[in-house]
C-alpha positions, -999 to +999 in steps of 0.1 A: -045+545+487-030+521+517-049+495+532-076+499+500-090+468+483-089+479+449-112+464+426-113+459+382-146+468+377-170+466+344-184+495+339-222+492+325-222+529+307-185+537+305-195+570+286-214+584+316-183+581+337-161+605+312-178+634+329-179+618+361-166+645+389-153+616+404-133+598+379-099+599+365-078+585+341-056+559+359-026+536+351-034+505+365-013+474+379-031+444+376-020+412+397-002+396+367+021+423+362+002+444+332-001+478+331-034+491+315-052+525+311-083+525+327-109+547+350-105+552+384-134+561+407-127+580+441-171+569+444-176+538+461-213+535+457-219+538+420-249+523+404-226+524+373-206+492+380-210+459+373-195+440+406-201+400+383-163+402+368-139+419+397-106+411+399-080+426+424-057+448+408-023+450+427-017+491+417-031+525+407-018+557+395-038+583+392-026+607+365-022+644+376-051+669+361-027+696+369-054+717+387 
């Protein structure tokens, strides 16, 4: 994930992401240093994102799915 600008955005319908093939659970480090569990999306043009409250993230550690 080097050289990408990571953003934390609100999901319009979070339940849609649970079955999406582009979504994975991840630990996200925010600018203030706190870490939260969130959905990491590999799709760059999803209609389910609300950019109005977007904020920068410091880092992401995506969970391995074991596959």
